[in-house]
Phi, psi and omega in degrees: 000106184293343178266354186275117172295150177306325182280002185093156177263153172207157180227137178225155187211153172214169178271167180302333185271016186286135177233342181221164178306336178283356175264005185246124180272136172210171182279122176294143173076007174073175172251122188231160175275129172235122183050040178079004180240141171287132184224147175254161180254017186162175184276150175300148184221148174281140184082015181272349180223095190290317186295310185299315179305313182294321171294326173290317181294330177292317181301315183294334172296329179266329187217091189286358179280344179276129175227014184207152187210144177217142179255138176224170181274126178291156180294151176155186181220197182290348170275352178137176182288143170272083186297323175304323175293317177298315173298320175296324178294309180296327174299313189294321186277357186063035188252154179265133174253135183246153174256151174217169171213194185297338180272355174124205196276125177279171178314147183205177181284188178281357177228150173224128177245318182228138178245124179254125168251109183278006171088181176194182178301121179077004179235114177297128168312150175205143171253131176248115181261134182240154184202184182280339181204164180305320180295323180294314177307312175296315175298321181290325176297316175307308184294322174293318179297320179300313177294321176292327174296325180288341180273344187286000000 
């Protein structure tokens, strides 16, 4: 599955009152591919994904309409992430792209739809898609993946 990060995929969501990673629900143990199908290892639990929770909470400081987040693998190869393809896909969808690194979200506009972390030594690149709800995020991931796939 080309969009599945090596570290696994996850989805997280929170209520408007969320202030800490313990207030954000995610799938424990990530979502992985088993025999070509996505599988979870448990039901969503609060506090089960610190990294994804922190990224969502940071995004909410800039865009409070976002309450869910999902990570997917960005396009690219062994030479690096195809940043231009990600930006072009966001442009086609009319979405705002923000940047992040190990320390978190970098300065951004008043809305965020996609967050790109190009990775670093020992740190896998990742695309984070944010939305109003888990269903919205899944729909947005499908739309982004379709646009990126059409650019290949």
